[in-house]
GULUM-552285 format. One record per atom (N, C-alpha, C): residue number from 1; residue in one letter; x, y, z. Coordinates in nm, 4 decimals, decimal comma. Example, Ala and Ser with C-alpha at 12.3 -4.5 7.8 and 13.67 -1.06 7.14 Angstrom:
# GULUM-552285
{site 1 "A" {1,3190 -0,5690 0,7800}}
{site 1 "A" {1,2300 -0,4500 0,7800}}
{site 1 "A" {1,3200 -0,3300 0,7800}}
{site 2 "S" {1,2850 -0,2250 0,7080}}
{site 2 "S" {1,3670 -0,1060 0,7140}}
{site 2 "S" {1,2900 0,0030 0,7870}}
# end
This chain:
# GULUM-552285
{site 1 "M" {-3,2773 10,0455 -23,8251}}
{site 1 "M" {-3,3226 10,0091 -23,6917}}
{site 1 "M" {-3,2494 9,8834 -23,6459}}
{site 2 "I" {-3,2144 9,8813 -23,5207}}
{site 2 "I" {-3,1304 9,7740 -23,4675}}
{site 2 "I" {-3,2009 9,6382 -23,4640}}
{site 3 "G" {-3,3317 9,6367 -23,4411}}
{site 3 "G" {-3,4054 9,5102 -23,4390}}
{site 3 "G" {-3,3990 9,4379 -23,5725}}
{site 4 "I" {-3,4075 9,5132 -23,6804}}
{site 4 "I" {-3,3979 9,4535 -23,8134}}
{site 4 "I" {-3,2567 9,3992 -23,8353}}
{site 5 "A" {-3,1565 9,4744 -23,7884}}
{site 5 "A" {-3,0171 9,4290 -23,8024}}
{site 5 "A" {-2,9942 9,2992 -23,7245}}
{site 6 "I" {-3,0470 9,2909 -23,6035}}
{site 6 "I" {-3,0314 9,1686 -23,5226}}
{site 6 "I" {-3,1026 9,0523 -23,5907}}
{site 7 "A" {-3,2228 9,0763 -23,6432}}
{site 7 "A" {-3,2963 8,9702 -23,7129}}
{site 7 "A" {-3,2154 8,9185 -23,8324}}
{site 8 "L" {-3,1539 9,0087 -23,9072}}
{site 8 "L" {-3,0700 8,9660 -24,0201}}
{site 8 "L" {-2,9464 8,8904 -23,9726}}
{site 9 "L" {-2,8849 8,9384 -23,8652}}
{site 9 "L" {-2,7681 8,8681 -23,8111}}
{site 9 "L" {-2,8034 8,7284 -23,7625}}
{site 10 "S" {-2,9270 8,7105 -23,7165}}
{site 10 "S" {-2,9677 8,5782 -23,6672}}
{site 10 "S" {-2,9766 8,4762 -23,7803}}
{site 11 "V" {-2,9759 8,5239 -23,9035}}
{site 11 "V" {-2,9728 8,4347 -24,0191}}
{site 11 "V" {-2,8302 8,4260 -24,0752}}
{site 12 "L" {-2,7639 8,5404 -24,0855}}
{site 12 "L" {-2,6316 8,5445 -24,1490}}
{site 12 "L" {-2,5208 8,4827 -24,0640}}
{site 13 "L" {-2,5199 8,5075 -23,9342}}
{site 13 "L" {-2,4128 8,4533 -23,8489}}
{site 13 "L" {-2,4111 8,3007 -23,8429}}
{site 14 "P" {-2,5275 8,2345 -23,8295}}
{site 14 "P" {-2,5203 8,0879 -23,8303}}
{site 14 "P" {-2,4788 8,0318 -23,9665}}
{site 15 "V" {-2,5151 8,0999 -24,0734}}
{site 15 "V" {-2,4711 8,0560 -24,2058}}
{site 15 "V" {-2,3192 8,0652 -24,2143}}
{site 16 "L" {-2,2635 8,1744 -24,1637}}
{site 16 "L" {-2,1178 8,1892 -24,1589}}
{site 16 "L" {-2,0559 8,0815 -24,0699}}
{site 17 "H" {-2,1161 8,0572 -23,9545}}
{site 17 "H" {-2,0710 7,9526 -23,8621}}
{site 17 "H" {-2,0647 7,8178 -23,9340}}
{site 18 "L" {-2,1706 7,7849 -24,0036}}
{site 18 "L" {-2,1758 7,6564 -24,0743}}
{site 18 "L" {-2,0737 7,6507 -24,1879}}
{site 19 "Y" {-2,0498 7,7635 -24,2510}}
{site 19 "Y" {-1,9551 7,7685 -24,3617}}
{site 19 "Y" {-1,8122 7,7420 -24,3137}}
{site 20 "V" {-1,7739 7,8004 -24,1992}}
{site 20 "V" {-1,6357 7,7847 -24,1512}}
{site 20 "V" {-1,6160 7,6590 -24,0669}}
{site 21 "S" {-1,7240 7,5991 -24,0208}}
{site 21 "S" {-1,7139 7,4798 -23,9370}}
{site 21 "S" {-1,6655 7,3603 -24,0186}}
{site 22 "K" {-1,5871 7,2781 -23,9548}}
{site 22 "K" {-1,5359 7,1553 -24,0188}}
{site 22 "K" {-1,6312 7,0366 -23,9995}}
{site 23 "L" {-1,7305 7,0510 -23,9124}}
{site 23 "L" {-1,8246 6,9420 -23,8849}}
{site 23 "L" {-1,9205 6,9224 -24,0025}}
{site 24 "P" {-1,9718 6,8014 -24,0199}}
{site 24 "P" {-2,0638 6,7755 -24,1313}}
{site 24 "P" {-2,1906 6,8601 -24,1199}}
{site 25 "R" {-2,2423 6,9027 -24,2327}}
{site 25 "R" {-2,3628 6,9858 -24,2365}}
{site 25 "R" {-2,4858 6,8981 -24,2587}}
{site 26 "T" {-2,5188 6,8189 -24,1586}}
{site 26 "T" {-2,6405 6,7387 -24,1679}}
{site 26 "T" {-2,7614 6,8313 -24,1537}}
{site 27 "R" {-2,8751 6,7856 -24,2006}}
{site 27 "R" {-2,9980 6,8663 -24,1921}}
{site 27 "R" {-3,0262 6,9052 -24,0465}}
{site 28 "R" {-3,0174 6,8079 -23,9566}}
{site 28 "R" {-3,0465 6,8354 -23,8158}}
{site 28 "R" {-2,9473 6,9352 -23,7569}}
{site 29 "R" {-2,8183 6,9234 -23,7906}}
{site 29 "R" {-2,7182 7,0153 -23,7369}}
{site 29 "R" {-2,7392 7,1564 -23,7899}}
{site 30 "V" {-2,7713 7,1692 -23,9176}}
{site 30 "V" {-2,7967 7,3019 -23,9758}}
{site 30 "V" {-2,9143 7,3683 -23,9048}}
{site 31 "I" {-3,0236 7,2948 -23,8872}}
{site 31 "I" {-3,1408 7,3503 -23,8185}}
{site 31 "I" {-3,1064 7,3830 -23,6738}}
{site 32 "H" {-3,0298 7,2955 -23,6079}}
{site 32 "H" {-2,9874 7,3175 -23,4694}}
{site 32 "H" {-2,9106 7,4494 -23,4564}}
{site 33 "I" {-2,8139 7,4716 -23,5442}}
{site 33 "I" {-2,7326 7,5944 -23,5388}}
{site 33 "I" {-2,8182 7,7169 -23,5695}}
{site 34 "L" {-2,9030 7,7088 -23,6729}}
{site 34 "L" {-2,9917 7,8211 -23,7054}}
{site 34 "L" {-3,0829 7,8551 -23,5877}}
{site 35 "L" {-3,1390 7,7522 -23,5237}}
{site 35 "L" {-3,2301 7,7743 -23,4121}}
{site 35 "L" {-3,1569 7,8304 -23,2912}}
{site 36 "L" {-3,0391 7,7788 -23,2611}}
{site 36 "L" {-2,9641 7,8309 -23,1466}}
{site 36 "L" {-2,9321 7,9791 -23,1647}}
{site 37 "Y" {-2,8843 8,0165 -23,2809}}
{site 37 "Y" {-2,8551 8,1580 -23,3057}}
{site 37 "Y" {-2,9822 8,2422 -23,2972}}
{site 38 "A" {-3,0928 8,1913 -23,3498}}
{site 38 "A" {-3,2194 8,2651 -23,3431}}
{site 38 "A" {-3,2634 8,2853 -23,1984}}
{site 39 "L" {-3,2500 8,1826 -23,1170}}
{site 39 "L" {-3,2898 8,1955 -22,9767}}
{site 39 "L" {-3,2009 8,2949 -22,9024}}
{site 40 "V" {-3,0715 8,2875 -22,9252}}
{site 40 "V" {-2,9799 8,3763 -22,8533}}
{site 40 "V" {-2,9926 8,5207 -22,9030}}
{site 41 "L" {-2,9960 8,5398 -23,0333}}
{site 41 "L" {-3,0014 8,6769 -23,0866}}
{site 41 "L" {-3,1429 8,7345 -23,0839}}
{site 42 "D" {-3,2396 8,6611 -23,1391}}
{site 42 "D" {-3,3754 8,7145 -23,1527}}
{site 42 "D" {-3,4535 8,7179 -23,0222}}
{site 43 "V" {-3,4168 8,6335 -22,9281}}
{site 43 "V" {-3,4818 8,6364 -22,7971}}
{site 43 "V" {-3,3887 8,7025 -22,6953}}
{site 44 "G" {-3,2659 8,6510 -22,6842}}
{site 44 "G" {-3,1726 8,7023 -22,5842}}
{site 44 "G" {-3,1331 8,8466 -22,6055}}
{site 45 "V" {-3,0821 8,8784 -22,7240}}
{site 45 "V" {-3,0337 9,0146 -22,7499}}
{site 45 "V" {-3,1491 9,1131 -22,7639}}
{site 46 "I" {-3,2539 9,0741 -22,8363}}
{site 46 "I" {-3,3690 9,1639 -22,8489}}
{site 46 "I" {-3,4335 9,1855 -22,7116}}
{site 47 "G" {-3,4426 9,0809 -22,6307}}
{site 47 "G" {-3,5094 9,0926 -22,5010}}
{site 47 "G" {-3,4312 9,1667 -22,3948}}
{site 48 "L" {-3,3046 9,1316 -22,3758}}
{site 48 "L" {-3,2310 9,1877 -22,2626}}
{site 48 "L" {-3,1698 9,3251 -22,2928}}
{site 49 "P" {-3,0670 9,3338 -22,3750}}
{site 49 "P" {-3,0099 9,4673 -22,3946}}
{site 49 "P" {-3,0979 9,5616 -22,4768}}
{site 50 "L" {-3,1791 9,5099 -22,5690}}
{site 50 "L" {-3,2574 9,5980 -22,6549}}
{site 50 "L" {-3,4012 9,6190 -22,6072}}
{site 51 "G" {-3,4474 9,5409 -22,5118}}
{site 51 "G" {-3,5816 9,5580 -22,4569}}
{site 51 "G" {-3,5776 9,6057 -22,3133}}
{site 52 "F" {-3,5118 9,5281 -22,2295}}
{site 52 "F" {-3,5053 9,5591 -22,0866}}
{site 52 "F" {-3,4397 9,6950 -22,0594}}
{site 53 "I" {-3,3200 9,7145 -22,1084}}
{site 53 "I" {-3,2444 9,8363 -22,0766}}
{site 53 "I" {-3,3171 9,9639 -22,1218}}
{site 54 "P" {-3,3612 9,9725 -22,2488}}
{site 54 "P" {-3,4288 10,0964 -22,2883}}
{site 54 "P" {-3,5592 10,1223 -22,2134}}
{site 55 "H" {-3,6422 10,0185 -22,1961}}
{site 55 "H" {-3,7722 10,0392 -22,1311}}
{site 55 "H" {-3,7590 10,0699 -21,9827}}
{site 56 "V" {-3,6567 10,0170 -21,9174}}
{site 56 "V" {-3,6416 10,0380 -21,7736}}
{site 56 "V" {-3,5590 10,1625 -21,7424}}
{site 57 "F" {-3,4470 10,1806 -21,8102}}
{site 57 "F" {-3,3555 10,2884 -21,7741}}
{site 57 "F" {-3,3701 10,4147 -21,8583}}
{site 58 "F" {-3,4334 10,4049 -21,9726}}
{site 58 "F" {-3,4530 10,5204 -22,0614}}
{site 58 "F" {-3,5984 10,5249 -22,1071}}
{site 59 "A" {-3,6884 10,5085 -22,0110}}
{site 59 "A" {-3,8311 10,4882 -22,0407}}
{site 59 "A" {-3,8926 10,6028 -22,1202}}
{site 60 "D" {-3,8699 10,7263 -22,0801}}
{site 60 "D" {-3,9336 10,8384 -22,1497}}
{site 60 "D" {-3,8821 10,8544 -22,2919}}
{site 61 "E" {-3,7523 10,8417 -22,3099}}
{site 61 "E" {-3,6951 10,8513 -22,4444}}
{site 61 "E" {-3,7444 10,7364 -22,5321}}
{site 62 "T" {-3,7501 10,6170 -22,4756}}
{site 62 "T" {-3,7983 10,5003 -22,5494}}
{site 62 "T" {-3,9445 10,5190 -22,5880}}
{site 63 "A" {-4,0249 10,5698 -22,4961}}
{site 63 "A" {-4,1665 10,5945 -22,5252}}
{site 63 "A" {-4,1806 10,6909 -22,6431}}
{site 64 "R" {-4,1041 10,7968 -22,6441}}
{site 64 "R" {-4,1110 10,8931 -22,7549}}
{site 64 "R" {-4,0718 10,8274 -22,8879}}
{site 65 "M" {-3,9702 10,7409 -22,8844}}
{site 65 "M" {-3,9248 10,6749 -23,0077}}
{site 65 "M" {-4,0291 10,5770 -23,0616}}
{site 66 "I" {-4,1164 10,5284 -22,9724}}
{site 66 "I" {-4,2238 10,4378 -23,0135}}
{site 66 "I" {-4,3491 10,5164 -23,0540}}
{site 67 "G" {-4,3550 10,6416 -23,0111}}
{site 67 "G" {-4,4738 10,7214 -23,0381}}
{site 67 "G" {-4,5733 10,7182 -22,9236}}
{site 68 "W" {-4,5272 10,6745 -22,8070}}
{site 68 "W" {-4,6103 10,6702 -22,6870}}
{site 68 "W" {-4,5861 10,7956 -22,6037}}
{site 69 "A" {-4,6806 10,8232 -22,5152}}
{site 69 "A" {-4,6631 10,9338 -22,4213}}
{site 69 "A" {-4,5627 10,8925 -22,3144}}
{site 70 "P" {-4,4656 10,9778 -22,2830}}
{site 70 "P" {-4,3706 10,9445 -22,1761}}
{site 70 "P" {-4,4379 10,9461 -22,0385}}
{site 71 "G" {-4,3728 10,8818 -21,9429}}
{site 71 "G" {-4,4197 10,8840 -21,8055}}
{site 71 "G" {-4,5065 10,7669 -21,7645}}
{site 72 "S" {-4,5254 10,6702 -21,8516}}
{site 72 "S" {-4,6118 10,5571 -21,8185}}
{site 72 "S" {-4,5353 10,4537 -21,7355}}
{site 73 "P" {-4,5940 10,4102 -21,6234}}
{site 73 "P" {-4,5304 10,3041 -21,5457}}
{site 73 "P" {-4,5314 10,1698 -21,6203}}
{site 74 "F" {-4,6098 10,1623 -21,7272}}
{site 74 "F" {-4,6150 10,0400 -21,8067}}
{site 74 "F" {-4,4798 10,0097 -21,8706}}
{site 75 "Q" {-4,4005 10,1122 -21,8936}}
{site 75 "Q" {-4,2676 10,0930 -21,9521}}
{site 75 "Q" {-4,1840 9,9970 -21,8676}}
{site 76 "F" {-4,1909 10,0115 -21,7361}}
{site 76 "F" {-4,1142 9,9242 -21,6465}}
{site 76 "F" {-4,1602 9,7793 -21,6626}}
{site 77 "E" {-4,2909 9,7592 -21,6717}}
{site 77 "E" {-4,3437 9,6231 -21,6889}}
{site 77 "E" {-4,2980 9,5614 -21,8209}}
{site 78 "V" {-4,3036 9,6392 -21,9288}}
{site 78 "V" {-4,2587 9,5902 -22,0589}}
{site 78 "V" {-4,1099 9,5558 -22,0522}}
{site 79 "G" {-4,0329 9,6427 -21,9872}}
{site 79 "G" {-3,8891 9,6180 -21,9738}}
{site 79 "G" {-3,8586 9,4913 -21,8954}}
{site 80 "M" {-3,9296 9,4690 -21,7862}}
{site 80 "M" {-3,9074 9,3480 -21,7071}}
{site 80 "M" {-3,9483 9,2235 -21,7866}}
{site 81 "H" {-4,0575 9,2344 -21,8604}}
{site 81 "H" {-4,1011 9,1242 -21,9464}}
{site 81 "H" {-3,9932 9,0910 -22,0481}}
{site 82 "D" {-3,9449 9,1927 -22,1191}}
{site 82 "D" {-3,8412 9,1708 -22,2199}}
{site 82 "D" {-3,7140 9,1140 -22,1573}}
{site 83 "G" {-3,6777 9,1658 -22,0415}}
{site 83 "G" {-3,5568 9,1178 -21,9737}}
{site 83 "G" {-3,5674 8,9721 -21,9324}}
{site 84 "A" {-3,6831 8,9335 -21,8817}}
{site 84 "A" {-3,7024 8,7935 -21,8416}}
{site 84 "A" {-3,6890 8,7008 -21,9622}}
{site 85 "W" {-3,7525 8,7363 -22,0720}}
{site 85 "W" {-3,7401 8,6548 -22,1930}}
{site 85 "W" {-3,5976 8,6560 -22,2452}}
{site 86 "G" {-3,5318 8,7722 -22,2363}}
{site 86 "G" {-3,3926 8,7805 -22,2808}}
{site 86 "G" {-3,3026 8,6843 -22,2061}}
{site 87 "V" {-3,3235 8,6738 -22,0754}}
{site 87 "V" {-3,2459 8,5782 -21,9954}}
{site 87 "V" {-3,2707 8,4360 -22,0465}}
{site 88 "L" {-3,3960 8,4028 -22,0749}}
{site 88 "L" {-3,4272 8,2698 -22,1275}}
{site 88 "L" {-3,3568 8,2455 -22,2609}}
{site 89 "G" {-3,3527 8,3473 -22,3456}}
{site 89 "G" {-3,2844 8,3335 -22,4738}}
{site 89 "G" {-3,1367 8,3026 -22,4561}}
{site 90 "F" {-3,0711 8,3717 -22,3641}}
{site 90 "F" {-2,9291 8,3452 -22,3393}}
{site 90 "F" {-2,9075 8,2094 -22,2731}}
{site 91 "L" {-3,0005 8,1667 -22,1881}}
{site 91 "L" {-2,9884 8,0355 -22,1239}}
{site 91 "L" {-2,9943 7,9215 -22,2249}}
{site 92 "C" {-3,0510 7,9481 -22,3434}}
{site 92 "C" {-3,0568 7,8450 -22,4479}}
{site 92 "C" {-2,9166 7,8014 -22,4915}}
{site 93 "I" {-2,8145 7,8805 -22,4618}}
{site 93 "I" {-2,6771 7,8401 -22,4913}}
{site 93 "I" {-2,6429 7,7138 -22,4116}}
{site 94 "W" {-2,6928 7,7046 -22,2891}}
{site 94 "W" {-2,6570 7,5943 -22,1989}}
{site 94 "W" {-2,7685 7,4925 -22,1784}}
{site 95 "I" {-2,8924 7,5334 -22,1988}}
{site 95 "I" {-3,0061 7,4440 -22,1767}}
{site 95 "I" {-3,0733 7,4185 -22,3110}}
{site 96 "G" {-3,0925 7,2936 -22,3452}}
{site 96 "G" {-3,1539 7,2592 -22,4739}}
{site 96 "G" {-3,2874 7,1918 -22,4565}}
{site 97 "G" {-3,3179 7,1024 -22,5480}}
{site 97 "G" {-3,4402 7,0231 -22,5402}}
{site 97 "G" {-3,5663 7,1064 -22,5437}}
{site 98 "T" {-3,6620 7,0679 -22,4626}}
{site 98 "T" {-3,7907 7,1364 -22,4634}}
{site 98 "T" {-3,7820 7,2780 -22,4071}}
{site 99 "F" {-3,6713 7,3120 -22,3393}}
{site 99 "F" {-3,6503 7,4507 -22,2961}}
{site 99 "F" {-3,6463 7,5418 -22,4188}}
{site 100 "W" {-3,5804 7,4958 -22,5258}}
{site 100 "W" {-3,5775 7,5723 -22,6501}}
{site 100 "W" {-3,7187 7,5894 -22,7054}}
{site 101 "L" {-3,7955 7,4822 -22,7021}}
{site 101 "L" {-3,9316 7,4862 -22,7543}}
{site 101 "L" {-4,0154 7,5891 -22,6778}}
{site 102 "A" {-4,0100 7,5834 -22,5460}}
{site 102 "A" {-4,0882 7,6763 -22,4637}}
{site 102 "A" {-4,0429 7,8205 -22,4858}}
{site 103 "T" {-3,9124 7,8421 -22,4892}}
{site 103 "T" {-3,8595 7,9775 -22,5084}}
{site 103 "T" {-3,9000 8,0315 -22,6452}}
{site 104 "G" {-3,8815 7,9513 -22,7477}}
{site 104 "G" {-3,9140 7,9961 -22,8834}}
{site 104 "G" {-4,0621 8,0187 -22,9052}}
{site 105 "L" {-4,1451 7,9284 -22,8544}}
{site 105 "L" {-4,2906 7,9450 -22,8698}}
{site 105 "L" {-4,3412 8,0680 -22,7945}}
{site 106 "G" {-4,2975 8,0818 -22,6707}}
{site 106 "G" {-4,3429 8,1954 -22,5899}}
{site 106 "G" {-4,3050 8,3285 -22,6521}}
{site 107 "W" {-4,1791 8,3412 -22,6930}}
{site 107 "W" {-4,1325 8,4675 -22,7518}}
{site 107 "W" {-4,2017 8,4924 -22,8853}}
{site 108 "S" {-4,2225 8,3880 -22,9648}}
{site 108 "S" {-4,2898 8,4050 -23,0948}}
{site 108 "S" {-4,4316 8,4579 -23,0764}}
{site 109 "L" {-4,5024 8,4033 -22,9795}}
{site 109 "L" {-4,6388 8,4507 -22,9550}}
{site 109 "L" {-4,6381 8,5962 -22,9094}}
{site 110 "F" {-4,5434 8,6316 -22,8241}}
{site 110 "F" {-4,5314 8,7715 -22,7833}}
{site 110 "F" {-4,5013 8,8602 -22,9036}}
{site 111 "M" {-4,4087 8,8177 -22,9891}}
{site 111 "M" {-4,3713 8,8988 -23,1050}}
{site 111 "M" {-4,4875 8,9141 -23,2028}}
{site 112 "L" {-4,5670 8,8092 -23,2206}}
{site 112 "L" {-4,6858 8,8217 -23,3054}}
{site 112 "L" {-4,7821 8,9254 -23,2477}}
{site 113 "G" {-4,8017 8,9205 -23,1163}}
{site 113 "G" {-4,8879 9,0191 -23,0508}}
{site 113 "G" {-4,8314 9,1594 -23,0611}}
{site 114 "A" {-4,7002 9,1727 -23,0454}}
{site 114 "A" {-4,6357 9,3041 -23,0571}}
{site 114 "A" {-4,6499 9,3574 -23,1996}}
{site 115 "A" {-4,6277 9,2716 -23,2988}}
{site 115 "A" {-4,6419 9,3143 -23,4386}}
{site 115 "A" {-4,7849 9,3613 -23,4648}}
{site 116 "Y" {-4,8823 9,2869 -23,4146}}
{site 116 "Y" {-5,0221 9,3267 -23,4294}}
{site 116 "Y" {-5,0457 9,4640 -23,3655}}
{site 117 "G" {-4,9940 9,4830 -23,2441}}
{site 117 "G" {-5,0113 9,6109 -23,1757}}
{site 117 "G" {-4,9491 9,7264 -23,2520}}
{site 118 "H" {-4,8319 9,7039 -23,3100}}
{site 118 "H" {-4,7656 9,8100 -23,3866}}
{site 118 "H" {-4,8421 9,8399 -23,5164}}
{site 119 "I" {-4,8944 9,7372 -23,5804}}
{site 119 "I" {-4,9757 9,7584 -23,7010}}
{site 119 "I" {-5,1016 9,8372 -23,6656}}
{site 120 "R" {-5,1629 9,7984 -23,5561}}
{site 120 "R" {-5,2858 9,8662 -23,5106}}
{site 120 "R" {-5,2593 10,0137 -23,4828}}
{site 121 "E" {-5,1495 10,0428 -23,4120}}
{site 121 "E" {-5,1138 10,1822 -23,3812}}
{site 121 "E" {-5,0846 10,2614 -23,5087}}
{site 122 "T" {-5,0221 10,1968 -23,6041}}
{site 122 "T" {-4,9927 10,2638 -23,7305}}
{site 122 "T" {-5,1218 10,2957 -23,8050}}
{site 123 "M" {-5,2128 10,1998 -23,8113}}
{site 123 "M" {-5,3358 10,2175 -23,8885}}
{site 123 "M" {-5,4351 10,3116 -23,8190}}
{site 124 "L" {-5,4529 10,2953 -23,6887}}
{site 124 "L" {-5,5543 10,3748 -23,6186}}
{site 124 "L" {-5,5059 10,5144 -23,5809}}
{site 125 "N" {-5,3769 10,5245 -23,5450}}
{site 125 "N" {-5,3262 10,6520 -23,4930}}
{site 125 "N" {-5,2159 10,7121 -23,5794}}
{site 126 "S" {-5,1944 10,6566 -23,6972}}
{site 126 "S" {-5,0890 10,7050 -23,7882}}
{site 126 "S" {-4,9549 10,7177 -23,7169}}
{site 127 "D" {-4,9247 10,6199 -23,6327}}
{site 127 "D" {-4,7991 10,6219 -23,5570}}
{site 127 "D" {-4,6883 10,5594 -23,6418}}
{site 128 "Y" {-4,6166 10,6463 -23,7120}}
{site 128 "Y" {-4,5051 10,6021 -23,7954}}
{site 128 "Y" {-4,3712 10,6268 -23,7276}}
{site 129 "A" {-4,3725 10,6399 -23,5958}}
{site 129 "A" {-4,2470 10,6540 -23,5219}}
{site 129 "A" {-4,1609 10,5309 -23,5523}}
{site 130 "P" {-4,0295 10,5510 -23,5659}}
{site 130 "P" {-3,9434 10,4400 -23,6096}}
{site 130 "P" {-3,9556 10,3143 -23,5241}}
{site 131 "Y" {-3,9675 10,3296 -23,3944}}
{site 131 "Y" {-3,9727 10,2118 -23,3082}}
{site 131 "Y" {-4,1147 10,1581 -23,2917}}
{site 132 "N" {-4,2082 10,2158 -23,3646}}
{site 132 "N" {-4,3405 10,1550 -23,3755}}
{site 132 "N" {-4,3538 10,0897 -23,5124}}
{site 133 "F" {-4,3414 10,1685 -23,6174}}
{site 133 "F" {-4,3659 10,1179 -23,7519}}
{site 133 "F" {-4,2612 10,0160 -23,7973}}
{site 134 "L" {-4,1349 10,0452 -23,7815}}
{site 134 "L" {-4,0304 9,9561 -23,8323}}
{site 134 "L" {-4,0223 9,8241 -23,7559}}
{site 135 "T" {-4,0649 9,8244 -23,6299}}
{site 135 "T" {-4,0594 9,6998 -23,5538}}
{site 135 "T" {-4,1603 9,5969 -23,6031}}
{site 136 "V" {-4,2583 9,6412 -23,6820}}
{site 136 "V" {-4,3526 9,5455 -23,7421}}
{site 136 "V" {-4,2740 9,4412 -23,8215}}
{site 137 "F" {-4,1734 9,4872 -23,8940}}
{site 137 "F" {-4,0964 9,3973 -23,9790}}
{site 137 "F" {-4,0071 9,3041 -23,8977}}
{site 138 "S" {-3,9356 9,3582 -23,8007}}
{site 138 "S" {-3,8483 9,2713 -23,7202}}
{site 138 "S" {-3,9309 9,1779 -23,6327}}
{site 139 "D" {-4,0343 9,2283 -23,5674}}
{site 139 "D" {-4,1175 9,1428 -23,4813}}
{site 139 "D" {-4,1842 9,0320 -23,5619}}
{site 140 "G" {-4,2398 9,0672 -23,6772}}
{site 140 "G" {-4,3058 8,9679 -23,7610}}
{site 140 "G" {-4,2086 8,8645 -23,8149}}
{site 141 "F" {-4,0918 8,9099 -23,8603}}
{site 141 "F" {-3,9927 8,8162 -23,9123}}
{site 141 "F" {-3,9438 8,7225 -23,8033}}
{site 142 "I" {-3,9112 8,7779 -23,6867}}
{site 142 "I" {-3,8596 8,6955 -23,5770}}
{site 142 "I" {-3,9609 8,5879 -23,5385}}
{site 143 "A" {-4,0875 8,6253 -23,5268}}
{site 143 "A" {-4,1905 8,5269 -23,4908}}
{site 143 "A" {-4,1987 8,4163 -23,5960}}
{site 144 "A" {-4,2062 8,4542 -23,7224}}
{site 144 "A" {-4,2176 8,3547 -23,8293}}
{site 144 "A" {-4,0918 8,2678 -23,8375}}
{site 145 "W" {-3,9743 8,3276 -23,8266}}
{site 145 "W" {-3,8467 8,2557 -23,8347}}
{site 145 "W" {-3,8351 8,1545 -23,7214}}
{site 146 "L" {-3,8636 8,1980 -23,5986}}
{site 146 "L" {-3,8561 8,1062 -23,4846}}
{site 146 "L" {-3,9564 7,9917 -23,4985}}
{site 147 "L" {-4,0779 8,0233 -23,5370}}
{site 147 "L" {-4,1790 7,9181 -23,5506}}
{site 147 "L" {-4,1400 7,8181 -23,6589}}
{site 148 "L" {-4,0872 7,8661 -23,7692}}
{site 148 "L" {-4,0412 7,7764 -23,8756}}
{site 148 "L" {-3,9285 7,6871 -23,8255}}
{site 149 "L" {-3,8298 7,7454 -23,7598}}
{site 149 "L" {-3,7162 7,6670 -23,7107}}
{site 149 "L" {-3,7592 7,5669 -23,6031}}
{site 150 "L" {-3,8482 7,6078 -23,5148}}
{site 150 "L" {-3,8985 7,5156 -23,4124}}
{site 150 "L" {-3,9694 7,3968 -23,4774}}
{site 151 "W" {-4,0505 7,4236 -23,5767}}
{site 151 "W" {-4,1221 7,3170 -23,6460}}
{site 151 "W" {-4,0242 7,2241 -23,7174}}
{site 152 "L" {-3,9260 7,2801 -23,7884}}
{site 152 "L" {-3,8271 7,1973 -23,8580}}
{site 152 "L" {-3,7458 7,1135 -23,7598}}
{site 153 "Y" {-3,7079 7,1753 -23,6482}}
{site 153 "Y" {-3,6287 7,1037 -23,5478}}
{site 153 "Y" {-3,7103 6,9903 -23,4865}}
{site 154 "W" {-3,8375 7,0167 -23,4597}}
{site 154 "W" {-3,9273 6,9138 -23,4064}}
{site 154 "W" {-3,9374 6,7971 -23,5052}}
{site 155 "R" {-3,9514 6,8286 -23,6355}}
{site 155 "R" {-3,9613 6,7229 -23,7373}}
{site 155 "R" {-3,8344 6,6379 -23,7437}}
{site 156 "E" {-3,7210 6,6966 -23,7074}}
{site 156 "E" {-3,5941 6,6236 -23,7073}}
{site 156 "E" {-3,5709 6,5495 -23,5747}}
{site 157 "G" {-3,6670 6,5550 -23,4841}}
{site 157 "G" {-3,6521 6,4874 -23,3545}}
{site 157 "G" {-3,5674 6,5638 -23,2567}}
{site 158 "G" {-3,5512 6,6937 -23,2783}}
{site 158 "G" {-3,4626 6,7752 -23,1957}}
{site 158 "G" {-3,5054 6,7986 -23,0529}}
{site 159 "F" {-3,6290 6,7744 -23,0195}}
{site 159 "F" {-3,6742 6,7964 -22,8822}}
{site 159 "F" {-3,6886 6,6678 -22,8042}}
{site 160 "E" {-3,6452 6,5571 -22,8635}}
{site 160 "E" {-3,6508 6,4284 -22,7951}}
{site 160 "E" {-3,5544 6,4268 -22,6774}}
{site 161 "P" {-3,5975 6,3714 -22,5649}}
{site 161 "P" {-3,5039 6,3611 -22,4517}}
{site 161 "P" {-3,3846 6,2727 -22,4880}}
{site 162 "S" {-3,2690 6,3137 -22,4444}}
{site 162 "S" {-3,1493 6,2338 -22,4751}}
{site 162 "S" {-3,1257 6,1271 -22,3695}}
{site 163 "G" {-3,0631 6,0163 -22,4118}}
{site 163 "G" {-3,0150 5,9130 -22,3241}}
{site 163 "G" {-3,1162 5,8323 -22,2586}}
# end
């Protein structure tokens, strides 16, 4: 599943970045790079191309892959929600500070709720459709990873206003 692959890339790519970079690997810089990649990949990529596009433009097919009934107008709302967050994730490339905190916290809370919903559907309705059951792992990991990185970055003073 692509969500799991993106979640793994959000850990592996910054490690590769840090390995090839000539800049010193201070604790704050390592956390900064890990968090930036997590925001761009786990929020931006998961939200915009992997959330918005399927839910809005391929709603019935996406619903079937999740184990939902096709034809629900709710798909459009979910897609717009994912797309809006995806834009925020990509904006983290240019906007830092507390914008990162708000983006990461908001998306993490959504992902925790989504993971809960997928677990509930699996347990109550035996919905083992790949985009229901397998997303429990990517959604749960992304939420925990972002929250951990946000907390570590905060402890390093990463959200302090500059200048």
